[in-house]
C-alpha positions as a Markdown table, in Angstrom:
| # | Residue | x | y | z |
|---|---|---|---|---|
| 1 | Met | 255.1 | 84.7 | 136.1 |
| 2 | Asn | 254.3 | 82.3 | 133.3 |
| 3 | Tyr | 253.5 | 83.9 | 129.9 |
| 4 | Leu | 253.3 | 80.6 | 128.0 |
| 5 | Pro | 249.9 | 79.3 | 127.0 |
| 6 | Ala | 248.8 | 76.2 | 128.9 |
| 7 | Met | 249.7 | 72.9 | 127.2 |
| 8 | Glu | 247.1 | 70.2 | 128.0 |
| 9 | Asp | 247.4 | 66.6 | 126.9 |
| 10 | Ala | 246.8 | 63.4 | 128.9 |
| 11 | Arg | 250.2 | 62.2 | 127.7 |
| 12 | Leu | 252.0 | 65.2 | 129.1 |
| 13 | Leu | 253.2 | 64.0 | 132.5 |
| 14 | Val | 255.4 | 66.9 | 133.5 |
| 15 | Gly | 255.1 | 70.3 | 131.8 |
| 16 | Ile | 256.1 | 73.8 | 132.8 |
| 17 | Glu | 253.8 | 74.2 | 135.8 |
| 18 | Thr | 256.3 | 73.2 | 138.5 |
| 19 | Ala | 259.5 | 74.4 | 136.9 |
| 20 | Asp | 260.8 | 70.9 | 136.8 |
| 21 | Asp | 264.1 | 69.9 | 135.2 |
| 22 | Ala | 262.8 | 68.3 | 132.0 |
| 23 | Gly | 259.5 | 67.8 | 130.2 |
| 24 | Val | 258.0 | 64.3 | 130.4 |
| 25 | Phe | 255.8 | 62.9 | 127.7 |
| 26 | Leu | 254.2 | 59.5 | 127.9 |
| 27 | Ile | 255.0 | 57.2 | 124.9 |
| 28 | Asp | 253.4 | 54.1 | 126.1 |
| 29 | Glu | 252.7 | 52.3 | 129.4 |
| 30 | Asn | 256.4 | 51.4 | 129.7 |
| 31 | Thr | 258.2 | 54.4 | 128.4 |
| 32 | Ala | 258.2 | 58.1 | 129.2 |
| 33 | Leu | 260.2 | 60.6 | 127.0 |
| 34 | Leu | 262.3 | 63.2 | 128.9 |
| 35 | Gln | 263.4 | 66.4 | 127.1 |
| 36 | Thr | 265.6 | 69.3 | 128.1 |
| 37 | Val | 267.9 | 72.0 | 126.7 |
| 38 | Asp | 270.6 | 74.2 | 128.2 |
| 39 | Phe | 273.5 | 76.2 | 126.9 |
| 40 | Phe | 275.6 | 79.1 | 128.1 |
| 41 | Thr | 278.7 | 81.2 | 127.6 |
| 42 | Pro | 282.2 | 80.0 | 128.5 |
| 43 | Ile | 282.8 | 79.4 | 132.2 |
| 44 | Val | 286.5 | 78.5 | 131.9 |
| 45 | Asp | 289.2 | 79.5 | 129.4 |
| 46 | Asn | 290.0 | 75.9 | 128.2 |
| 47 | Pro | 287.6 | 75.2 | 125.3 |
| 48 | Arg | 287.6 | 71.5 | 125.7 |
| 49 | Arg | 286.8 | 71.8 | 129.4 |
| 50 | Phe | 284.1 | 74.3 | 128.6 |
| 51 | Gly | 282.5 | 71.8 | 126.2 |
| 52 | Gln | 282.6 | 69.1 | 128.9 |
| 53 | Ile | 281.1 | 71.3 | 131.5 |
| 54 | Ala | 278.3 | 72.6 | 129.2 |
| 55 | Ala | 277.4 | 69.0 | 128.2 |
| 56 | Ala | 277.5 | 67.7 | 131.8 |
| 57 | Asn | 275.2 | 70.6 | 132.8 |
| 58 | Ala | 272.7 | 69.8 | 130.1 |
| 59 | Leu | 272.7 | 66.0 | 130.8 |
| 60 | Ser | 272.1 | 66.7 | 134.5 |
| 61 | Asp | 268.4 | 67.5 | 134.0 |
| 62 | Ile | 267.8 | 64.0 | 132.7 |
| 63 | Tyr | 269.6 | 62.5 | 135.7 |
| 64 | Ala | 267.7 | 64.7 | 138.1 |
| 65 | Met | 264.4 | 63.1 | 136.9 |
| 66 | Gly | 265.7 | 59.5 | 137.2 |
| 67 | Gly | 266.1 | 59.2 | 133.4 |
| 68 | Thr | 268.7 | 57.7 | 131.1 |
| 69 | Pro | 270.1 | 60.0 | 128.4 |
| 70 | Leu | 269.7 | 58.6 | 124.9 |
| 71 | Thr | 270.5 | 61.3 | 122.3 |
| 72 | Ala | 271.8 | 64.9 | 122.3 |
| 73 | Met | 271.9 | 67.7 | 119.7 |
| 74 | Asn | 274.6 | 70.4 | 119.8 |
| 75 | Ile | 273.6 | 74.0 | 120.2 |
| 76 | Ile | 276.5 | 76.3 | 119.2 |
| 77 | Cys | 276.8 | 80.0 | 118.8 |
| 78 | Tyr | 280.2 | 81.1 | 117.5 |
| 79 | Pro | 282.1 | 83.9 | 115.7 |
| 80 | Thr | 283.2 | 81.7 | 112.8 |
| 81 | Lys | 284.0 | 84.8 | 110.6 |
| 82 | Glu | 286.8 | 85.6 | 113.1 |
| 83 | Gly | 288.4 | 82.2 | 112.6 |
| 84 | His | 289.7 | 80.1 | 115.5 |
| 85 | Leu | 287.8 | 77.1 | 114.3 |
| 86 | Asp | 290.3 | 75.0 | 116.2 |
| 87 | Val | 288.7 | 76.4 | 119.4 |
| 88 | Leu | 285.2 | 75.5 | 118.2 |
| 89 | Ala | 286.4 | 72.0 | 117.4 |
| 90 | Gln | 287.8 | 71.6 | 120.9 |
| 91 | Ile | 284.4 | 72.8 | 122.4 |
| 92 | Leu | 282.6 | 70.2 | 120.4 |
| 93 | Ile | 285.1 | 67.5 | 121.2 |
| 94 | Gly | 284.7 | 68.2 | 124.9 |
| 95 | Gly | 280.9 | 68.0 | 124.7 |
| 96 | Ala | 281.1 | 64.8 | 122.7 |
| 97 | Glu | 283.3 | 63.2 | 125.3 |
| 98 | Lys | 280.7 | 63.7 | 128.0 |
| 99 | Val | 277.8 | 62.5 | 125.9 |
| 100 | Lys | 279.8 | 59.4 | 125.1 |
| 101 | Glu | 280.6 | 59.0 | 128.8 |
| 102 | Ala | 276.8 | 59.2 | 129.5 |
| 103 | Gly | 276.2 | 56.3 | 127.1 |
| 104 | Ala | 274.2 | 58.6 | 124.8 |
| 105 | Leu | 274.7 | 59.7 | 121.1 |
| 106 | Ile | 275.1 | 63.1 | 119.4 |
| 107 | Val | 272.7 | 62.9 | 116.5 |
| 108 | Gly | 273.0 | 66.5 | 115.1 |
| 109 | Gly | 272.6 | 70.1 | 116.1 |
| 110 | His | 272.4 | 73.7 | 115.0 |
| 111 | Ser | 274.9 | 76.6 | 114.8 |
| 112 | Val | 274.4 | 80.3 | 114.7 |
| 113 | Glu | 277.0 | 83.0 | 113.9 |
| 114 | Asp | 277.4 | 85.1 | 117.1 |
| 115 | Lys | 280.0 | 87.4 | 118.5 |
| 116 | Glu | 280.0 | 85.6 | 121.8 |
| 117 | Pro | 280.5 | 81.8 | 122.0 |
| 118 | Lys | 277.8 | 79.8 | 123.5 |
| 119 | Tyr | 277.4 | 76.0 | 123.7 |
| 120 | Gly | 275.1 | 73.4 | 125.1 |
| 121 | Leu | 272.9 | 70.5 | 124.3 |
| 122 | Ala | 269.3 | 69.5 | 123.7 |
| 123 | Val | 269.0 | 66.1 | 125.4 |
| 124 | Thr | 266.4 | 63.4 | 125.1 |
| 125 | Gly | 266.1 | 60.5 | 127.6 |
| 126 | Thr | 263.7 | 57.9 | 128.8 |
| 127 | Ala | 262.4 | 56.6 | 132.1 |
| 128 | Ala | 259.7 | 54.2 | 133.2 |
| 129 | Pro | 256.6 | 56.4 | 133.7 |
| 130 | Asp | 256.2 | 55.2 | 137.4 |
| 131 | Arg | 259.9 | 55.9 | 138.0 |
| 132 | Val | 260.1 | 59.5 | 136.9 |
| 133 | Ile | 261.4 | 61.6 | 139.8 |
| 134 | Arg | 259.8 | 65.1 | 140.1 |
| 135 | Asn | 260.8 | 68.2 | 142.0 |
| 136 | Ser | 257.3 | 68.7 | 143.3 |
| 137 | Thr | 256.8 | 65.5 | 145.4 |
| 138 | Ala | 258.8 | 66.1 | 148.5 |
| 139 | Arg | 257.1 | 65.2 | 151.7 |
| 140 | Pro | 257.3 | 66.5 | 155.3 |
| 141 | Gly | 260.0 | 64.6 | 157.2 |
| 142 | Asp | 262.2 | 64.0 | 154.1 |
| 143 | Arg | 265.9 | 64.7 | 154.5 |
| 144 | Leu | 267.7 | 66.8 | 151.9 |
| 145 | Val | 270.9 | 65.6 | 150.4 |
| 146 | Leu | 273.3 | 67.6 | 148.2 |
| 147 | Thr | 275.8 | 65.7 | 146.0 |
| 148 | Lys | 278.2 | 68.4 | 145.0 |
| 149 | Arg | 279.9 | 71.3 | 146.7 |
| 150 | Leu | 278.6 | 74.8 | 146.4 |
| 151 | Gly | 280.3 | 78.0 | 145.2 |
| 152 | Thr | 281.2 | 77.5 | 141.5 |
| 153 | Gly | 279.9 | 80.9 | 140.5 |
| 154 | Ile | 281.9 | 82.7 | 143.2 |
| 155 | Val | 285.1 | 80.7 | 142.5 |
| 156 | Thr | 284.9 | 81.3 | 138.8 |
| 157 | Ser | 284.4 | 85.0 | 139.5 |
| 158 | Ala | 287.6 | 84.9 | 141.5 |
| 159 | Leu | 289.2 | 83.0 | 138.6 |
| 160 | Lys | 288.5 | 85.9 | 136.3 |
| 161 | Ala | 290.2 | 88.1 | 138.8 |
| 162 | Lys | 293.3 | 85.9 | 138.7 |
| 163 | Met | 293.0 | 85.0 | 142.4 |
| 164 | Val | 292.5 | 81.2 | 142.2 |
| 165 | Pro | 295.5 | 78.9 | 142.5 |
| 166 | Ala | 296.0 | 76.3 | 139.7 |
| 167 | Glu | 295.1 | 73.3 | 141.9 |
| 168 | Leu | 291.8 | 74.9 | 143.0 |
| 169 | Glu | 291.0 | 75.9 | 139.4 |
| 170 | Glu | 291.5 | 72.3 | 138.4 |
| 171 | Ala | 289.4 | 70.9 | 141.2 |
| 172 | Val | 286.5 | 73.2 | 140.5 |
| 173 | Thr | 286.7 | 72.5 | 136.7 |
| 174 | Val | 286.7 | 68.7 | 137.4 |
| 175 | Gln | 283.7 | 69.1 | 139.6 |
| 176 | Met | 281.7 | 71.0 | 137.0 |
| 177 | Ala | 282.6 | 68.5 | 134.3 |
| 178 | Thr | 281.6 | 65.5 | 136.5 |
| 179 | Leu | 278.3 | 63.9 | 135.4 |
| 180 | Asn | 275.6 | 63.4 | 137.9 |
| 181 | Ala | 275.2 | 59.8 | 136.6 |
| 182 | Arg | 276.6 | 58.1 | 139.7 |
| 183 | Ala | 274.6 | 60.2 | 142.1 |
| 184 | Ala | 271.4 | 59.5 | 140.0 |
| 185 | Arg | 272.1 | 55.8 | 140.2 |
| 186 | Ala | 272.4 | 55.9 | 144.0 |
| 187 | Met | 269.2 | 58.0 | 144.2 |
| 188 | Cys | 267.1 | 55.8 | 141.9 |
| 189 | Glu | 268.1 | 52.7 | 144.0 |
| 190 | Ser | 267.2 | 54.4 | 147.3 |
| 191 | Gly | 263.5 | 55.3 | 146.8 |
| 192 | Pro | 263.6 | 59.2 | 146.8 |
| 193 | Ser | 260.6 | 61.4 | 147.2 |
| 194 | Ala | 261.8 | 64.2 | 144.9 |
| 195 | Cys | 264.9 | 65.7 | 143.3 |
| 196 | Thr | 266.2 | 68.7 | 141.4 |
| 197 | Asp | 269.6 | 69.7 | 140.2 |
| 198 | Ile | 271.2 | 72.9 | 141.5 |
| 199 | Thr | 272.2 | 75.2 | 138.6 |
| 200 | Gly | 271.6 | 78.8 | 137.6 |
| 201 | Phe | 269.0 | 79.7 | 140.3 |
| 202 | Gly | 271.4 | 78.6 | 143.0 |
| 203 | Leu | 270.6 | 76.3 | 145.9 |
| 204 | Leu | 267.9 | 78.5 | 147.3 |
| 205 | Gly | 266.2 | 79.2 | 144.0 |
| 206 | His | 265.9 | 75.6 | 143.0 |
| 207 | Ala | 264.9 | 74.7 | 146.6 |
| 208 | Leu | 262.1 | 77.2 | 146.4 |
| 209 | Glu | 260.8 | 75.5 | 143.3 |
| 210 | Met | 260.7 | 72.2 | 145.2 |
| 211 | Ala | 259.0 | 73.8 | 148.2 |
| 212 | Arg | 256.3 | 75.5 | 146.1 |
| 213 | Gly | 255.7 | 72.5 | 143.9 |
| 214 | Ser | 255.5 | 70.2 | 146.9 |
| 215 | Gly | 253.4 | 72.6 | 149.0 |
| 216 | Thr | 255.9 | 72.3 | 151.9 |
| 217 | Gly | 258.6 | 74.4 | 153.7 |
| 218 | Leu | 262.3 | 73.6 | 153.7 |
| 219 | Ile | 264.9 | 74.0 | 156.5 |
| 220 | Phe | 268.6 | 74.2 | 155.8 |
| 221 | Asp | 271.5 | 74.0 | 158.2 |
| 222 | Ala | 274.2 | 76.4 | 156.9 |
| 223 | Gly | 276.9 | 74.6 | 158.9 |
| 224 | Arg | 276.3 | 71.4 | 157.0 |
| 225 | Leu | 276.6 | 72.8 | 153.5 |
| 226 | Pro | 279.4 | 71.2 | 151.4 |
| 227 | Leu | 281.4 | 74.3 | 150.2 |
| 228 | Ile | 284.2 | 74.6 | 147.7 |
| 229 | Glu | 287.5 | 75.5 | 149.2 |
| 230 | Arg | 288.0 | 79.2 | 149.6 |
| 231 | Ala | 284.4 | 80.0 | 148.4 |
| 232 | Val | 283.6 | 81.7 | 151.7 |
| 233 | Glu | 286.9 | 83.7 | 151.5 |
| 234 | Tyr | 286.1 | 84.9 | 148.0 |
| 235 | Ala | 282.5 | 85.7 | 148.8 |
| 236 | Ser | 283.7 | 87.8 | 151.8 |
| 237 | Leu | 285.9 | 89.8 | 149.4 |
| 238 | Gly | 282.8 | 90.6 | 147.3 |
| 239 | Leu | 283.5 | 88.3 | 144.4 |
| 240 | Ile | 279.8 | 87.7 | 143.9 |
| 241 | Pro | 278.5 | 87.1 | 140.3 |
| 242 | Arg | 275.6 | 89.2 | 139.2 |
| 243 | Gly | 273.4 | 86.2 | 139.0 |
| 244 | Ala | 273.7 | 85.7 | 142.7 |
| 245 | His | 272.5 | 89.2 | 143.3 |
| 246 | Ala | 269.6 | 88.6 | 140.9 |
| 247 | Asn | 268.7 | 85.4 | 142.6 |
| 248 | Arg | 268.6 | 87.1 | 146.0 |
| 249 | Cys | 266.5 | 89.9 | 144.7 |
| 250 | Phe | 264.0 | 87.6 | 143.1 |
| 251 | Ile | 263.4 | 85.2 | 146.0 |
| 252 | Asn | 264.7 | 86.9 | 149.1 |
| 253 | Glu | 261.2 | 87.5 | 150.5 |
| 254 | His | 260.6 | 83.8 | 150.8 |
| 255 | Ile | 263.8 | 83.1 | 152.7 |
| 256 | Thr | 264.5 | 83.6 | 156.4 |
| 257 | Phe | 268.1 | 83.5 | 157.7 |
| 258 | Glu | 268.9 | 83.1 | 161.3 |
| 259 | Lys | 271.0 | 86.0 | 162.5 |
| 260 | Asp | 274.1 | 83.8 | 162.9 |
| 261 | Val | 274.3 | 82.7 | 159.3 |
| 262 | Pro | 277.3 | 84.6 | 157.8 |
| 263 | Leu | 276.6 | 86.9 | 154.9 |
| 264 | Ala | 279.2 | 85.1 | 152.8 |
| 265 | Val | 277.4 | 81.7 | 153.3 |
| 266 | Gln | 274.1 | 83.4 | 152.4 |
| 267 | Asp | 275.7 | 84.6 | 149.2 |
| 268 | Ile | 276.9 | 81.1 | 148.4 |
| 269 | Met | 273.4 | 79.8 | 148.8 |
| 270 | Phe | 272.2 | 82.3 | 146.2 |
| 271 | Asp | 275.2 | 81.7 | 144.0 |
| 272 | Pro | 274.3 | 80.4 | 140.4 |
| 273 | Gln | 275.9 | 76.9 | 140.0 |
| 274 | Thr | 277.2 | 75.6 | 136.8 |
| 275 | Ser | 276.7 | 71.8 | 136.5 |
| 276 | Gly | 275.9 | 71.6 | 140.2 |
| 277 | Gly | 274.9 | 68.6 | 142.2 |
| 278 | Leu | 271.5 | 66.9 | 142.8 |
| 279 | Met | 269.4 | 67.9 | 145.7 |
| 280 | Ile | 267.5 | 64.8 | 146.7 |
| 281 | Ala | 264.6 | 64.6 | 149.1 |
| 282 | Val | 264.6 | 61.2 | 150.7 |
| 283 | Pro | 262.4 | 59.7 | 153.5 |
| 284 | Glu | 264.3 | 59.4 | 156.7 |
| 285 | Ala | 264.0 | 55.6 | 156.7 |
| 286 | Arg | 265.9 | 55.5 | 153.4 |
| 287 | Leu | 268.5 | 58.1 | 154.2 |
| 288 | Gln | 271.2 | 55.8 | 155.3 |
| 289 | Thr | 270.7 | 53.6 | 152.2 |
| 290 | Leu | 271.1 | 56.6 | 150.0 |
| 291 | Met | 274.3 | 57.8 | 151.8 |
| 292 | Thr | 275.8 | 54.4 | 151.6 |
| 293 | Lys | 275.1 | 54.0 | 147.9 |
| 294 | Leu | 276.4 | 57.5 | 147.2 |
| 295 | Ala | 279.7 | 56.6 | 148.9 |
| 296 | Glu | 279.8 | 53.2 | 147.2 |
| 297 | Tyr | 279.3 | 54.8 | 143.7 |
| 298 | Gly | 281.9 | 57.5 | 144.2 |
| 299 | Val | 280.0 | 60.5 | 145.4 |
| 300 | Pro | 281.9 | 61.1 | 148.6 |
| 301 | Glu | 281.1 | 64.8 | 149.1 |
| 302 | Ala | 277.4 | 64.3 | 149.4 |
| 303 | Gln | 276.0 | 65.8 | 152.6 |
| 304 | Val | 272.7 | 65.9 | 154.4 |
| 305 | Ile | 271.9 | 69.6 | 154.4 |
| 306 | Gly | 268.3 | 70.0 | 155.6 |
| 307 | Met | 264.8 | 68.7 | 155.7 |
| 308 | Val | 261.3 | 69.1 | 154.4 |
| 309 | Thr | 258.7 | 70.4 | 156.9 |
| 310 | Asp | 255.1 | 71.3 | 157.2 |
| 311 | Glu | 255.9 | 73.5 | 160.2 |
| 312 | Leu | 256.6 | 76.4 | 157.8 |
| 313 | Pro | 254.1 | 77.9 | 155.3 |
| 314 | Ala | 254.2 | 76.3 | 151.9 |
| 315 | Gly | 256.9 | 77.8 | 149.7 |
| 316 | Lys | 259.0 | 79.2 | 152.6 |
| 317 | Ile | 262.6 | 78.4 | 153.5 |
| 318 | Leu | 264.4 | 78.8 | 156.8 |
| 319 | Val | 268.2 | 78.7 | 157.0 |
| 320 | Arg | 269.5 | 77.9 | 160.4 |
| 321 | Ala | 273.1 | 78.5 | 161.5 |
| 322 | Gly | 273.3 | 74.8 | 162.1 |
| 323 | Lys | 276.2 | 72.8 | 163.4 |
| 324 | Thr | 279.3 | 71.4 | 161.8 |
| 325 | Asp | 279.5 | 68.2 | 163.9 |
| 326 | Lys | 277.6 | 65.2 | 162.7 |
| 327 | Gln | 275.0 | 63.9 | 165.2 |
| 328 | Leu | 273.6 | 60.4 | 164.6 |
| 329 | Phe | 270.3 | 58.7 | 165.2 |
| 330 | Ser | 270.6 | 55.2 | 166.8 |
| 331 | Asp | 270.2 | 53.6 | 163.4 |
| 332 | Gly | 273.2 | 55.5 | 162.1 |
| 333 | Thr | 271.4 | 58.1 | 160.0 |
| 334 | Leu | 272.5 | 61.7 | 160.2 |
| 335 | Arg | 270.6 | 64.2 | 162.3 |
| 336 | Val | 270.2 | 67.6 | 160.7 |
């Protein structure tokens, strides 16, 4: 339910109506301004890594809409009266590293005294108005491609329980701190129909936003989902973050699971992701181009996970058990 008053202006290209990843405002015929903001509490113990992850997460909204980040402003809540300013410095250094990697600039920010640390960015980017990629323009027949593995919320819950080996902790941390810049480059060069990034509402929550905005249904094949190592094991043990339960309660009536989809995999599909991948809707004829470019630009874990359909009611999602083998069309594209 939307409690905000309607904002109407001919220059507002994307507002709040379709729950898109960033607002888009027309500057002139060649330039659209993209704006987004995101911040959260620490997801890992290492403060520098936390800063990197939070910054990558905030920058992702610009990439999801086909934009180029230009500037960022720090948002920081921190218990400065308790000291540990060296920890605060490491958080800010980590964030600055990712902003620099994105080719953007930190131009300021704001801090608030708070008992619990929180960090993130307000990010501004640009795109050509006719190149803005929305979450609400998927078309029946499009294939759905996910560029990062799922399960970060579940694995970080296991991390808090001291159940995650060091090498897996490092792998998940690196994934969360990885910018979606290369995936976005491949997407923009492949002619996508729509895109969103997968973050706090989980795969199914953000997919539902795409389905509603596009007036379509979506079909996922659970057997094709790229999953973080041991995520199914941890989910089976009940290491499910509260956010996953909240996501399921909020949207479950719009989701149909085939009976053979394991409960642990269902939980992973509701799992809130931190700095997750892009979910790209691409016409079937351009799918192989996208997959080739993703591999070329260093996004090897991207997978075709489903499709857009008009055979389901608009705003409905079907999750099939799917197959783990890869079947190919004659032209080399993946069959889902």
